[in-house]
N, C-alpha and C positions, 0 to 999 in steps of 0.2 A: 844166350848162348855164345859160345866163342867164336863160333864161325860166322856171328853176324856182329862181331865186334864187342861182345859182351865179355864177362868175365867167368862164366860157367862152362868149365873144361868137362866136366863128366856129371852123370846123374844115376842116383842109387835107386835100384829097382824094387829091392827088398832089402828087410832087415833081420838076419838069424832066422830065414826060413827054415833051415836045416834042423834047428832045435824045437821046430813044429811036429807034431806027429803024423800028420799028413802025407809027408815027402811025397808031393804031387808034381812031378815036371811038366805036366799040362798046363797047370796053374802058371808057373813059370814063363812056359812058352806064351800065353796068353797076356801075360802083363809085357813082356819083350815085344810082342806084336802091337800091343796099345803104345807103347813109349816110342816104338819107331814110327807109328803113323803119326802121332802128335809132333815128336821132336826132329825127326827126320833121319837120315842114314849116317850122319857125320858123328852126332855125340857120342861119346864113351858113356855106354851103361854099365854097371856094376852092381855085384852083390857084396855082402857082408856077412860072414860066419864066424863062429870060433875055429879053432885049429884042429878039432877033433874030426877022424875020418867018416864018421857017420853025419856029421853035422855037413861038413863040404860035399860028401856024397848027394844028400838030400836039398842042399841048398844053393847049389849051383847050377848052371847050363851052359853048354856050349853057344857062344856068341854074347855072353854077358861075362864081364871081367871080372873073377872072383878074387876078392880080398878077404883078410882076416881081421879078427881084433882079439886082442889081449892086454892086460895090465903088467904092472911093474911086479918083478919076482918070477915071471915066467921065462921059459928058455927059449931066446929070442930065435936061436938057430933052428930049435927044432920046430917052432911055431911057423917060420918061414918056409921050411923044408915042407911042411905039410901043404901053404901055400903052391909050392912049386909042383907036388904032386898033381895038382888041377890046372895050373897055370905055368905050364914049362918056359915061357917065355914072358916079358914084360917085367915092371916093376914090381919089387916087393912092396907091398901096401899093408900097414896096419890102419885100418880106418876108424877103429875106436879103441885108443890107448886109455885106458881109465886112470884119471889122475885122484880119484877119490872114490866114494860109493855114496848111495841114497841112505836115508834112514827110515825105519820102520817105528812106528807108534810101540812104546814099551820096551825098546831096545836102546843101548847106549850108541850116542854119537857115533858115525863111522868117520874114521880118518885114516889116511895114508901119510906117511911121512915124507916130507919134500926131496930127501937125499935119496929114498926108493924111487921116487918117480922119476929125479932126474938122471939116475943111475941107469933105468930103463929105458930111458930117452936115448940117452948117449950110447947103449947097446945098440939100438934099432937105427940110429943114424950112421955108427960105425960100419955096418954093412952096406950102406947107400941106399937104404931102404926108403920109399916114398920120394925118390928124386925125380924132378920132371923139368925139363929144360935148363938143368943146372941149376935149379934153385931149389933148396930142400922145403919140402911141403909135406904136411901131415894134418890128419884130423885127431882132434881129442875129445874124448868124452868124459867129464864135461870140462871145457875150458873155463866156462863162466857158470858159475851158481847161478840159482833162479828160484822163484816161488811158485808154487801150486796154488795160486788164488782162486778163491771161490771154492768149487766142487771138483777141481780138476787134478787132484794128488789122486794116482791111482794105486794098484796094490800088486803084489807079488803072491804066488801060492808056492811054498817050500814045505810040504807037510801040512800046512795050515795056511789060512788066510792072513797076509799080512799088509796092513795098508801102510802106504806111504805117508809120511809128515808132510805138512803145509810148505816147510821150508825144504828146497831142493839145493841147499847150498853146497853139498857134495864135498865139502872141503877141496872147493877146486882152485884153481890158481886165480882167478878171480872170484870174490865172493859172492854171497846172495846179493849184497848191495852193489857189487862192481867194484870193490876196492881191490887194489892189488895186494898180493899176500907173499910170505916168505916162499911158497912154492912157486909163484910166476918167477921171482927174481932167480931161483934155483933152475929153473927152465931156460931163462935167457943167458945165464951163465954157460948151460950146455950148448945152446945153439950159437954162442958166440965161437966156439970152438970150430964151427964148421961154415959159417958166413959171418960177415960184419953185422952189427946189430944198428937199427936206425940211429940217425944222430938226433940228438936232443934230449932233453930229461922226460923221464917217466911221468904220465900223469898221476897226481896225488889222489888219495881218498878223496870222496866228496864229503862234505861238512855233515855231522849229525847233530843231534840235538835232543836234550832231554827235557820234553816238556812239563815232566813231573806227575803229581796223581791228579786223577779226574774221578770226580764222585758221581756215581751212576744212581738212578733210581728206577724200581719197578714200574713198568708200564703196564702190561697186563700178562695173564697166564695165556698160553697158546690156544687152548681150548676154547677160550672166550672171544678169540678174535679169527674165527674160521670164515665168517662172512668177507673179511678182507683178502684172506690169504688165498682164499678159493671161492672168487666171486662166481664160478659157472655152477657151483654147487656140487654134490658128491656124486660118485656113480654107485650104483646099487648092484649087487651080485649076492647070490647064494653062498658062495665061498670066495676067500681073498684072491685077488687077481694080482698080478706081478705089475712093476713099475711099467715094464715094457708094454704089458697091454694096455696100460692107461697112457702110453706115450709119455711118461714122466723119464726123462734122461736122467737125471740127477736130482740131489736133495733129499726132500722128504714127502713121505705120503702118511695120512693119518687114517687108521683102520678104525671102524666104530660099530660096536654091536652092542646087545644087550643081554644079561645073563639069563637064560631061559628058564632057571629053576633056582629055589633058595639052595644056598650054600651055608649052612649055619656052623659048619665046622669047617677047619682049613682043608681045602681042597686043591689038587695040583692044576695049574694052568700051565699049559706047555705046547710045544711044537715038536714035530719030527726031526732028526738030525738034520742039520745043514740048510734048515729052511727058514731060518733068521737070518736076511741077507739086507742091512749087516748087523745093525743094532735096533732094538726095540724098548721104546720107554713106555711102560705099562702104566696106564691110570685107571682106577676102578672109584666111579661116582666123584670124578675129578681129582681124586688123591693119589699121589705118584706111590706106586708099589715096588718099583726096581726096574731093571732092565733084563733083557734078553738077549743074546748075541751069537752071533755065528762063532762056532768052535769054542765056546764058553757056556755059560748059563743057559739053560734052555726052558727052566721051570719055574714058577713062583706059587707060593702058598696064597691063595685068597678066601675070603669069606664074602657074603653078600646076600642078597635079596632078589628073587625075579624081578627083572626090569631094571636093575641097575645097570649104569653105563660103564662099557668097558671101552677103552681107548687103548690103542698101540701106535705111537708115533714110530715109524720105519725110518730110518736113516741109512742111505747109500753112502758108505765109507770109501767108494772109489773101485773103479774096476778092474779087474785082472788084466794086465796088458802085456804078460808074456807068458810062452809055454802053452800046454795042453788044456788049459782051465779058462780060456779067454772067451767061452760063452758064458758069461759070468751075470746071471739075471738077479734082479733085485726086488726087495719086497719081502712079503709072506708069500712063500714058495710050497707051503703046505698048509692044511687045516689046522687051526689052533684048537685045542681040545681042553676040556675042565673035566677031570678025571675021567680021561680016555672017552669021552664024549664030544664029539667033533661041534663046535660053535658055527653058526651060520647066520645069514641073513645080514650081511656086512654092508655099510658105507663107507665108501672111499673117498677121500679128500686130497688130490694131488695139490701140493702147495705151492703156490708162486710167489714165494716170499722175496725173492729178489725184484720181481717186478712191482711189488707193493712198496719196498723200500727204494728203490729207483724213482718212484713218484712222490715221495717226501714223507711216506708213512715211516714212523708213527711221530715222527717230530711235528707235522702239520697236522696230527688230529687232537681231539681233545684226550686229556689222561683219563685211561679207564680206572675205575674202581675195581681192586681185585685183591685177593689175600695177600698180605706182604710176606706172610712166612710160609707159604705153600711150596713144596719141593716140587720139580718136575719140570717141565718145558715150560719157559716165560721169558718175555722181551724186556730187557732193560735198556734205558736210554740215558744220555749225557752231552754235553758240548764242552769244547774247550776253544781257546784261541792260539793263534801263533803270535809272538813277538817280532813282527815286521817282516818275517821271511818263513818260506815254508821249506824246512831242511828233511831229509829222511830222517826216520826214527824207527824205533822198535818200541811194541807194547806188551807189557806183561800183565797176566791174569792173576794176581796172587790169590788163593784160596778159590778160586771158581773151579767149577767141574769140568764140562765139556761143551762145546758150543761152536758157535759161527759167529764172527764180527764183522760188521760194516762201518766204515768211516765215509761220510758224505754220499752214502749209497753206494761205494765201492767194496764188494765183498773181498775181505782180506785172506777168508779161509778159515779152516778148522783151529780150535786151539785145544788142548788136553793137556794141562800141567800136570794133573794127577798120576797120567800114565808117562808122560815124558818121550822122548829127551828133550824135544822141543818147549822152550818157556816163554819165548818170545815170537810175536808175528811181524813182519817186516811191513813198514807203513812209508810207501816212496812220498817224498814231498810232494810231487805233482798230484797225490789224492788230497793235500790238504789245501785251505783258502787262507787268505789274509783279509784282515779288515772285519771279519764276520764270523760267526760260530762255526766252528766245525761239529758236525752232527754224529754222535757215535752211537750205535743199534748194537744190541749184543742178545743172540738167543742163546740162552743157557739152557743146557737140555737135563741136568741133572739137581743142581740145586746151587745158587749163587752165595757167596758169604754173608753172614748178616749186615756188615757193612761193606757195599758193593763197591770196590775201587778198581780203577786200572792205573798202571805206572808206565810211562813213556820214558825209555832211557836211550841213551846215545850209542849203545852196543847190543849184541844179541846174547842170549842165553841159550845154549844148544843142548848141553850135556848134562840133563839131570833127569833120572829116572826114579819115581818116588814107588 
């Protein structure tokens, strides 16, 4: 903290709480007391909300400095006028100036023009906003793009569930890989009108390397390696349990039961509305039948005989992180039915895939024998070597469906090229090895191409939706 010789001059207590339906000042008072107890009385505590009157009414509290957020194209004078309604004195602060936006699976890559961002920033600074000790300062969301590695990409709810892509490039001034963009230089030009720029050249972009094509081979179908992925064994229940009830924070759970009667003619296997959270990959007698999904297809036609195995691999695609729907339970939230008759007697396998892979599986294990052509969830493996250096790179999965990718045990995140817009995953050079093979593990959920290949590029591919 600043009062102890550090560089932290203020601490944010809440973020856009005014957009949450509760509107509970008691909650904000509790946070205020807690922060004061931990940080003392000298540090400046603040909140952030949009410039709407209702949001500022519910998101602010006397004793917490109220700031606002908005992006380019907003009426700067009106926005700061709204802040003045709740903070008559003190600095004008836009604590989240949106330099771009995030991407959702199945939609176009979001972008915001550099000129628009620069013009909005200049309008803010011309009002003397965010000035502290005669030094211009501001927060920007986001200044640096990033990556939602592993399972950390969240979701929004805007009339429907909208999962966020693995890439959080955001069209930010610094790219996902940390490289300067045209937008950064436009921002520097604006800043130079208000204060001198630092002396010296700008750091260049980091080297990237196109390692080329890598061939993979199928290792095993997921259903054949449950002993490795769930060593503690299944949880038994008459009806399906949620991820939360099984203490599975993210990733995957396999739900297993058997058909209780013969189904000689096509019957409807389905779930109640909004009870598939978020995607379910259905296998009958280990044969892939198709996918059930939230806000999408919730029924499949199946046939079978009494005792046939029915498996549904449920994928958590990311939790809703904003608004009134953040109590976002995952898994099978309702009873699956066959021709309107509920199925029961479930075995549920919370899968610890990352734990297994971080311990060397499957590269340290013997190759499994499995159907090379079977669709549905399966693991693929391969290796490649780097030519003396480990540079950042981007990996593309041409012809693949949807899944998860690990290199050297590091979970790079989800891929979904058929849905887009993101077509490549960012691979930091720090993940790679020099002098011995780099291990690739892919969990393909729907079906790999007949010749399973990956392609390492020296640039990202963002904006393609199939």
